[in-house]
N, C-alpha and C positions, 0 to 999 in steps of 0.2 A: 398453492398460493398464487396470487395474481402477480403478473409481471409489472414492471415499471410503466410500460406503455398502457397497460390496462388501467392503472390508477390515473395516469394523465388523461386518458380518454374519458374518465368519469369526472374530470374537472379538478382533480387533486393537483396542487402546485407541484412543479417538477422537483423542487428540493425535498418535499415531503414524500413524493413518489419514490425517490432514490433511497429513502430510508426503509420504506415498507415493501417495496417491490422486490420480487424474487429475481435473481440474476446470478451472475458469476461470469468471470472473464478469464480465459486462459492468457497467460503472459509468458513470453520467452525471455529467459535471462540472457543478458548479452553484455559484452564489454569487459574490460580489465580494470575499470575504475568507475567512480561515481559519474565522471564526465561522459562516459559512453554507455551508461546503464540503461536498461529498458525503463521507460517512464510510466508510472502508474497514473491513471486519471483520477481526478477528484470526485467524479460522480459515480464511481463503481465501488462497492463495499466488499466484494468477495473476489479474490484473485487466486487462481490455480497456476503455480509455476510448473508448467508441463513440458517445457523444452528448454534447451540451451543452445545458443548460437554464438560461438566464438567468445565465450565468457560466462560469468556467473553472477552478474550484478542486476539488481532491480532498485529503482529509485522511488521513494515516497513522493506523493504529490505536494505541490505548494499549498500553503494555507492561505485562503482568501482569494479574491479575484474572480473573474468570470469562470475560469476552468479549475479553480482550486477547491479544496475541501473546507469544511467549517470546523471550528474548534469542537472537540468532543466527538467528531465523526469516527466511527469504529471501522477499521479495515481488517478483514480476516484474510490472512495470507497462508496458503497451503502449499508447501513445497513437496510436490509429487516426484521429484527427481531422486535418484539414488546417490546424489552428491549434494553437498551444502551449497547454498547461494548466499550472497551478501546483500543485505538490505541497507540502503544508503538514504540520505536526505540531502537537502540543499546545503550550501556552504555555511549558512547561518544557523543550522539546526544542530541540536544536541539530542542524542538518543539515550534514554534511561531504561533499564530493565535487566532481567535475568542476572541479578547480582552485581551489575556494573554501576559505578557512580555516574559516569558520563562518557559517552563516545561521540566524537565529532561526526556530523552527518556525512562528510566526505570520506571518512574512514569506513564507516558502516559497521554492521554487526552480522555475524554468521548465523544463518538459519539452517539447522540440521536437516539432513535428508529425511523425507517421509514424515514431516512434522508440520503441525498447524500453529500459527502465531496470531496474536491480536496486536494491532498498533493503533494508537490514536494521539492526536495533537492536543496538548493542554495549553499551549500558547503558540504564537507564530514561529517560535524558535525551539520548542521543546516537544518531543514525542516520547510517549511511554510505549514499551512493547513487552510482551510476555509470551 
C-alpha cells in the first residue's frame, strides 16, 4: 500500500492522505497519570505501544484544531507490551466502551497486554473504544 507521502506527492490533500496512506507509529507509554502521559498525534491512525518509560499512560489526541483529529477518525492502538497500559483523554473527554457507561478522560481505561483496540471520537468530548 502507498504511504501518506506517496499520496501527498500525487496531489491528494493531506487530510485524505492520512486516511488512505499506510503507516504506523511506535509510542512509548509513560507517566503515572493523564498529565504526564505520552501524547498521540491527530494525524496518525495506527499506534504500536512497544515500550514503557517510567509509567504506562498514553493520551488520545485532541479533537479539532491544526494538530487534532477529526470526528469519526479511527485510531488503532496495539498494546505489544506484556503489561496493560492506560488510555486517557483530555479533561473534558468521556470514554465509552467495553461494557462501561462512562469513564472520565483523565481517569482513563486499561488496555490489556498484547491486545488491539479501536478508538474514535463521536463528539469533541466523547470517545468510543472497543
